[in-house]
N, C-alpha and C positions, 0 to 999 in steps of 0.2 A: 528464398521462396516464402511468401506470406501464408497465413493460415488458410485463406480461401483457396489460393492456387493449389495447395496440397490436397484439397478435397474435390477438385475438378480434374477429370481425366485429361492428361496432357495430349493423348492421342486424339481425343474429341476436339480439343481446342485447336490442334494442328489441322484437323479436317476442316474446321470452320475457316481458318486462315487460308488454307490451300484453295478452298472453294472460292473465297473472295479474290485471291491472287490470280487464279486462272480464268476468272470471269471478268470481262471488260465492264467495270462499273463506272469508271471515270466519265465515260461518254453517255451513260444512262442508256446503253444500247439495248439490252434485253433484260429488263428487270424481272419480267415474268419467269424467265429461265433461271435467273439467280434465286428468286423466291422458291421455285420448285426444288432446286438443289439444297437450299437451306432447310426446307421442310423435311427433306429426307433425313437430315441430321437429327431431327427431333426423335426419330425412331431408332437411331443408333443405340446399341446396348451400352455404349460408353457415355451417353448423354447424361449430364448432371440432373439431379432431382432437387426440387425445392427444399426438401427436408435437410439436405446437406447445408444449405445456406441458413436455414432456420436455427440450426444447432450452433452457429458460429458465435453468437453472443446473446446475452440475456435480453438485450433491447430488441424488441420486435418492431422493425422499421423498414420502410422502403429503401432498397439499396440499388445502386448503379455501379456495376463492376466493368470497367473497360477491358477489352482484350488487348493484347500487345499492340503497340502502335502500328497502324496499317494505313495511315493517312497518305503515304506515298503512292498507294494504288487508288486513291480517290474516294475513300470511304472511311467510316469509323464503325466499330462494333462494340456492343455492351451486352452483358447479361444483367437482367433486372429481376430483383427479388421483390415480390408483392406479398406483404403479410395478408392474412385473412381480412377480407372486406375493404382493403385499401383502394382508394380512388384518387385520381389526379383531377385537377381543375382542367377545363378545356384549355388546350394549348396548341401552338403551332410548332414547327420544327426549324425555325430560322431560315426558311426558304429551301430546305433540303428535301430530296426524295427520301423515302424510307420503306423498310420491310421489317415487320414485327412478327416473330414466330413464337407460338406457345410451345415450350419445351416440356413443362409439367404444370398441370392444373388447368384453369380456365380463365378467360378474360372477356369482358364485354367492352366493345369499342363503340362509342356514340360519336358519329361524324357530324360536323357542322359546316355551315357556310355563313359568312357575314352578309347581312341584308343590304349593305351598301358599303361604299369606300370611306364613309365618315369615321372619324376616330372612335366615336361612341356608338357605332352601329350595333344593333342587336344580333345575336347569333340565332340561327334557325337550325334545329336538328334535322338531318336529312336521312340518315341510315343508322341502324344499330346492328353490329356484328357480334355474334356469340362464337368465340373461338375456343376450341379444346386442343389437346396435344396434337401437334402436327398441322394445325391450321395457321394461316398467316394473313395479315393485312398488308397491302402494298399501296403506297401513295406516291404520286409523282408531282402533284401541283404544289407550287411554292406557297399557295394560299390555303393549303390543307390544314384543318383544325379538327382535333378529336379529344375525347375524354376516355380514359381507360379505367377499368375497375375489375378487381379480382372478384369473380362471381361467388366464391365461397366465403362464408363467414367463419369457416372452421379450418380450411386447408390453405397453405400458401400456394403461390403460382410463381413459375420461373419462365422468363421470356428472353429471346435473343433479338436484339435490335440492331439493324444495320442502316446507316444513314449515308447520304451522298456527300460526305465531308465531315469535318469536326463540328459537333453540335455544341458550340461554346456558349450560346445564349438562345433563348426562345421566349415567346410571349405567352403568358397565361391570361385567361379571360374570365371575368366574373360579372355579375350584374348588380347595380345599386338598387335601392328600394323603388326607384322610378322605372327600372327596367333597362336603363342605359348600360351599355357594355363598358366595363373598366378593364384596361389593358395594363399589364405589369411585365416589364422585361426581367427575366430571371437568368442568372448564371447557375447552371446545374451543379449540384454537389456530386462528386464521384468518390467511390469507395476504392478498395484495394484493386490494383491492376492484376489481371489474370494473364499469366504467360506460361 
């Protein structure tokens, strides 16, 4: 057992895995029902708190902790630790559907669309979501793009992410000085496995 796994209640992790196992996620059948079941786990008394992850090492950084391998049921799941004020670049999810649940803290999600199919097309923001504990974002489009930010500059945030497959690579988006969209393919770093 690694240092992180010892700090996350195994009963809570099992509840997440059982929820994913008993819900048909491979066919994308009822993601709204899956989201609702995952949201209820944010309120479980065994749910981890961001402070547990904050105390793991002296380096205050964004972390992605995969749950035990569950790709055989058609999805992947991670706990993500967001240091105070941390934000991602706008990014896609490699064509996968996704559900992102706030377990502790708060998260802002800015959603975007590409203005055309050209490689350098600009992004246009469409919606901003403000999520607190027990709130979730769900996306199904292979073209979905968003940017996430911990709303607090003082407290960390912890989120549960479930994707419709293994998220082995995704694109990030930024703009050059002329406003053209620059795309970069990223292979995500993962931290200690939670099991």
